[in-house]
C-alpha positions, -999 to +999 in steps of 0.1 A: +652-269+313+622-291+301+626-315+272+613-296+242+605-327+223+579-337+248+562-304+251+542-290+221+534-254+224+500-258+241+483-246+272+450-252+289+447-215+300+417-209+277+408-203+241+397-175+218+394-162+183+423-145+166+419-132+130+389-155+127+410-186+138+406-207+169+436-203+192+446-214+227+457-187+251+491-194+265+507-160+271+498-152+307+531-163+324+556-150+298+571-117+289+595-124+260+600-151+233+630-163+214+625-185+184+653-209+175+655-231+144+655-269+152+688-283+139+680-319+139+657-318+108+668-333+075+667-299+058+691-284+084+716-312+088+737-304+057+738-267+064+748-270+100+774-297+094+798-270+079+828-256+098+829-220+111+854-198+130+839-200+165+863-175+180+855-148+154+818-153+154+816-158+192+834-125+198+809-107+176+780-120+197+793-104+230+790-067+235+812-068+266+849-076+263+848-089+299+820-113+291+839-125+260+871-132+279+851-152+305+836-175+279+859-175+249+874-209+260+842-225+249+847-216+213+874-227+188+886-215+155+875-247+138+841-260+151+810-272+134+782-248+130+758-270+149+783-271+179+786-233+178+749-229+180+747-254+208+773-236+229+756-202+224+723-217+234+737-233+265+755-201+275+723-180+270+701-204+290+727-207+318+730-169+320+692-162+319+683-186+347+715-181+366+722-157+395+730-128+370+694-127+358+671-151+377+646-153+350+620-180+346+623-201+314+605-227+295+608-243+261+581-254+237+581-268+202+560-253+173+530-270+159+549-283+129+580-292+150+606-271+131+610-243+156+619-241+193+605-214+215+624-201+246+598-183+268+611-159+294+595-142+324+610-117+347+600-124+383+592-094+405+622-099+427+646-101+398+630-069+384+637-051+417+673-062+419+681-053+382+663-020+386+685-012+416+716-023+396+706-002+365+695+028+386+663+032+365+637+058+375+604+045+388+572+064+399+566+069+436+534+056+451+509+085+455+501+072+489+537+079+500+532+116+497+529+136+530+494+145+541+499+182+545+524+211+544+524+244+562+505+261+533+470+248+541+455+266+511+473+242+488+469+210+508+455+180+490+441+155+514+427+121+507+441+087+500+469+101+478+480+128+503+497+157+485+504+139+453+498+163+423+470+155+399+462+164+363+435+189+375+446+222+391+419+248+399+416+278+421+452+275+433+451+238+443+451+203+429+418+186+426+416+154+446+409+121+429+379+117+453+365+150+440+369+143+403+374+108+389+391+123+358+420+137+379+451+115+374+479+114+400+512+127+386+538+113+410+575+121+409+601+097+394+631+087+415+660+064+410+652+029+422+668+018+455+662-017+467+663-007+504+634+018+497+614-005+475+581+002+494+579+038+481+578+028+444+549+017+423+547-019+409+566-026+377+545-024+346+549-047+316+570-021+298+593-017+328+600-055+330+605-057+292+630-028+293+649-044+322+649-078+305+661-066+272+689-043+285+701-070+309+702-097+282+720-073+258+746-065+284+756-102+281+749-110+244+736-090+215+702-101+204+704-082+172+735-100+161+719-134+170+691-125+146+715-112+120+735-145+120+702-166+121+711-181+154+677-167+164+649-167+139+628-142+159+627-125+192+598-104+204+579-092+235+548-113+240+513-098+235+490-104+265+456-116+255+438-098+284+453-064+276+447-068+239+410-076+246+408-046+269+423-023+242+398-037+217+367-036+239+372+000+249+374+009+212+411+019+209+420-010+186+386-017+171+375-010+135+339+000+142+323+033+130+313+044+166+349+046+176+361+067+147+353+099+164+378+092+193+350+088+219+374+068+241+382+067+278+402+097+290+430+076+304+436+056+272+469+073+266+482+060+299+470+024+291+487+025+257+519+038+273+519+011+301+516-016+274+536-003+244+559+023+259+563+060+252+574+058+216+540+043+205+521+063+231+534+097+221+526+089+184+490+082+193+489+111+218+499+134+190+475+119+165+446+121+189+455+157+197+457+165+160+423+148+153+407+167+182+421+201+172+414+198+135+376+195+141+369+233+145+391+243+115+375+215+095+340+229+103+352+263+092+366+247+060+332+231+053+315+265+058+341+280+034+333+253+009+297+265+008+308+300-003+303+288-039+266+286-034+261+322-021+289+344-033+305+356-066+340+349-078+358+378-061+341+372-027+348+335-030+385+342-034+385+367-004+369+340+018+395+314+006+423+339+014+409+345+049+406+308+055+443+302+045+454+330+070+432+313+097+448+279+089+483+293+093+474+308+127+457+275+137+488+255+127+511+276+149+487+275+178+482+237+175+520+231+175+524+252+207+494+237+223+506+201+216+541+209+229+525+220+262+505+187+263+536+167+254+556+184+281+530+175+307+529+139+295+567+137+296+565+148+333+537+124+341+555+094+323+589+102+337+604+110+303+619+144+311+655+146+299+652+110+288+679+114+262+705+116+290+695+083+306+685+063+275+702+030+268+733+032+246+732+018+211+751-015+207+774+001+180+781+033+200+818+039+207+825+067+231+861+070+219+849+079+184+828+109+195+839+140+176+865+119+156+875+129+121+861+097+107+826+101+122+825+138+112+835+128+077+807+102+075+781+127+087+793+153+062+792+128+034+756+118+044+745+155+042+764+158+009+745+127-003+712+145+006+722+176-014+733+155-044+699+137-044+681+171-043+704+184-070+696+154-092+659+158-086+659+195-094+682+191-124+659+165-139+629+186-132+645+216-149+657+197-179+624+179-185+603+210-179+625+229-204+621+200-229+583+199-225+580+237-229+600+234-262+580+203-273+546+220-267+557+251-286+568+230-315+541+203-319+550+195-355+586+184-347+597+150-335+621+138-307+637+104-310+611+094-336+582+105-314+559+134-321+566+162-297+532+161-280+536+124-273+572+129-262+560+156-238+536+132-221+562+105-218+586+130-203+560+140-177+557+103-166+595+099-166+598+128-143+573+111-118+592+078-121+625+095-115+612+112-083+597+079-070+627+058-077+652+082-062+630+086-031+629+048-027+666+043-032+673+071-007+650+054+018+671+023+015+705+038+015+702+066+040+695+044+071+726+023+063+748+054+063+731+066+096+741+034+113+778+043+109+774+078+124+781+066+159+749+080+175+747+075+213+711+062+214+686+047+190+664+078+194+692+101+182+698+077+152+661+076+144+657+114+146+687+120+123+673+096+098+638+111+100+651+146+092+670+134+061+641+112+049+617+141+052+637+164+030+637+139+001+603+124+006+588+159+011+601+169-023+587+137-039+552+144-024+549+181-027+567+187-061+537+177-083+514+202-066+540+229-065+546+224-102+509+227-110+504+257-088+535+278-097+552+263-129+527+246-151+512+279-163+545+288-178+555+253-191+522+239-205+496+265-196+462+259-181+432+266-203+395+270-197+373+275-227+404+282-248+416+310-224+448+307-204+439+308-167+455+301-133+462+264-125+449+267-090+417+248-099+437+219-111+455+217-078+420+213-062+411+183-084+445+166-078+442+170-040+408+154-041+422+124-059+452+123-036+432+119-004+408+093-018+437+072-031+456+077+001+429+062+022+423+033-002+460+025-003+464+029+034+436+005+042+451-020+017+487-018+028+481-014+066+452-037+071+442-060+043+476-072+032+490-079+067+457-095+078+456-119+049+493-127+049+492-135+087+460-155+083+475-175+055+507-183+073+489-195+104+465-217+085+491-232+062+514-241+091+486-260+108+478-281+077+512-283+059+528-317+053+565-317+048+565-350+030+544-335+001+561-323-031+551-310-065+514-308-073+504-324-040+521-296-021+504-269-042+471-286-036+477-286+001+485-248+000+452-242-018+434-260+010+442-231+032+413-212+016+388-239+024+370-221+052+349-251+062+381-272+069+384-279+106+418-269+119+436-278+151+437-249+176+468-228+174+489-213+202+486-176+207+523-172+212+530-191+180+505-170+162+524-139+172+556-154+157+538-156+124+529-119+125+550-092+109+578-077+130+570-043+145+591-018+125+582+014+144+558+043+137+582+064+116+566+056+083+531+062+095+542+094+112+558+105+080+526+100+060+505+119+086+530+148+088+531+151+050+493+152+051+495+180+076+518+198+052+492+196+025+465+212+045+488+240+058+505+248+025+477+244+000+446+255+021+441+286-001+438+264-032+414+239-017+400+247+018+378+216+018+409+195+019+409+200+057+376+182+060+390+153+040+421+152+062+399+151+093+379+122+080+409+103+068+427+107+101+397+093+120+400+062+100+438+061+101+441+063+139+419+032+144+437+013+115+471+019+130+459+009+165+444-023+151+476-030+132+500-027+162+476-047+184+466-076+161+487-077+130+522-071+143+544-086+170+542-065+201+562-032+199+592-031+222+584-003+248+611+022+238+612+054+259+609+088+243+604+124+253+577+139+232+576+133+194+613+139+188+624+153+154+587+156+142+583+187+164+608+207+143+594+193+110+558+204+119+571+239+128+590+241+095+558+231+075+538+258+094+562+285+083+564+270+047+526+273+047+528+310+053+552+315+024+533+293-001+499+307+008+513+342+004+527+332-030+494+317-041+474+348-031+498+372-048+509+354-079+480+331-087+448+347-074+429+378-086+431+407-081+467+408-069+478+384-098+468+411-123+494+436-110+529+440-125+558+420-112+572+449-091+539+454-072+534+417-067+568+413-051+561+442-028+527+427-019+542+393-013+569+406+010+543+427+030+517+398+033+544+372+041+560+394+068+527+403+084+516+366+085+549+355+098+545+380+127+510+368+134+520+331+133+550+339+156+528+356+181+502+328+180+530+303+187+544+321+217+510+329+232+508+294+245+535+287+270+556+255+269+545+246+304+510+246+316+499+258+351+494+221+360+530+213+351+545+242+369+525+235+401+533+198+398+571+204+395+569+228+425+549+203+446+572+174+438+602+195+448+585+203+481+577+167+489+608+148+477+626+150+511+595+139+530+592+109+507+629+099+507+634+106+545+600+102+562+599+114+597+632+134+594+638+170+589+609+184+611+608+220+619+623+214+654+652+194+639+660+221+614+662+249+640+697+265+642+712+275+676+737+303+680+765+299+706+763+337+713+741+354+738+715+380+728+731+414+724+717+449+720+721+475+693+715+509+710+702+538+689+729+561+701+756+537+690+772+534+724+780+498+734+783+492+771 
């Protein structure tokens, strides 16, 4: 280990611009960073001079009982906090650079001297040995595929032999030499060190996964962070890759890249850098943006109906568009599932759930236990109670407002009824928002105790429950206007009571405009400015200043002409916000998908607004994960997880709600009596459900490319694993009997 006091966090590897600030590039040789607080500063001495129970705290840090037994002698029940930190640091460093790991390490101090960086790199040899130990799956080199099989009509020759590709035409795979858009799709096999030559090189994501899993088998990084033994721990962004993602337009906020005119293999580059969780999110969003274009053009044409047609014909066109939208939604979900299945095969994520890393808190002995079952039941009961509270408040406030509006001369709690009715309306909105926020905080904490096997299972369970509550919060105002407001408040036009469907249109316009504005502010402007401020202030801050002098120094951050010392790129990443996953962004996008599917009959042009907003959102999110957040850990994932079921649910809800709107809110069906409207609703809803179902099953889960690839890989696996063995001659079976005759007359001589 080098002396951290003598090595500031600097490198002569090069310089660049990051968020408009001069930085020195120092990331090339490192994969992972751990940031420790320096304990010899005056501010820390008093805090770390206290006594802690080293045995109790130490045991909590180790996930393995075997590891704890091996090292527990180094901790005592009464030891100073600074000594406890010192022992853990020494243990960690000895383990990481010892024979169990074989990692390369270095230490650096931060620019202001109050943090200590431990930089970690996994050498290729260590990666191979750990991959063999962990039995992870790695892709085979395409060049290791055999050159031909007996069936010459399906032979793929060339430098990749018979390796399947993403293009399959006329009964055979298109060679890479024939079409540069063809991407090899090699099989994934468990890594075996003695056969290391058949596997592709380790990508960044592979090394990070191996590194993280191997460290966590010794000591729990999450608990080190929880007890502030570590301040931060994150995968390191690599400047060259970041610049490549920016230069090809994926992470660049420029108008010419809003239409997704990006390289065809960008999904693979994102996956190789960020892992499958992030890659599948952008894969779905890019597919969504691509598929929404034709339906958005149809929506734009539908919008022009007001210029050429009368009221009745306008309504018929809107009804036709809503039916088309439901069919499109079902077809899109099936089409994307087919694409996701092929990507799962290409990225080695098929059946990933069975091989995913176990959660640190998972206890196999508790599977199916009464305690875990009780916690899961209580969690769902909590969801039902939240929905009951929301519905009860909605019913009571709606009832009060109906009474107040019918009796405008009365008062309630000293307020005139019209004023009380308006206040009650806002109280209803406040209640929905507050309950949704509280649920978002409490629900994940309960999920953590449900003993899920993997992080993905835990995340999917939380997503389903969050969607139920958040979906109610988002959709209720529009459902109220569309179906209830007419009976509570009434919608009037020129003094005549009319349907409230036009008010839904106005509110949806406002929603999408404010959505984009808030998204830009929260996802780009705020994190950009906060990171920019933290970096500049750390460069110029003076710990000796107090009072007004300290405030004055903070204001100097905004002096743009002030020349600052160059900052380290790794240290700049430590000042970025921690990557928190794509679930929140995915939730917003899926809820937006719900709007266009469920309310398309009320406002067809909303699809155009959704398309335009998504084009902006995809680039904003790519820019955020690349420049404004610490690098995402490359979590594996098969497809989009729980979101698949949610999208299908919204599609079928769209059928029901559009049928309701057509029958109960739009002329001429809305003029019929209740009995006929119910009959019409059941008929329309069932017919549309049938059409949507047929649309969804018309596209198979597996494409022709995937089926042919799986078949080809099954044919070639033996030839790759055992080259030169199992030839046709070797496989011939020889009978010990001589040839015999079977005469037609049945007489055997």
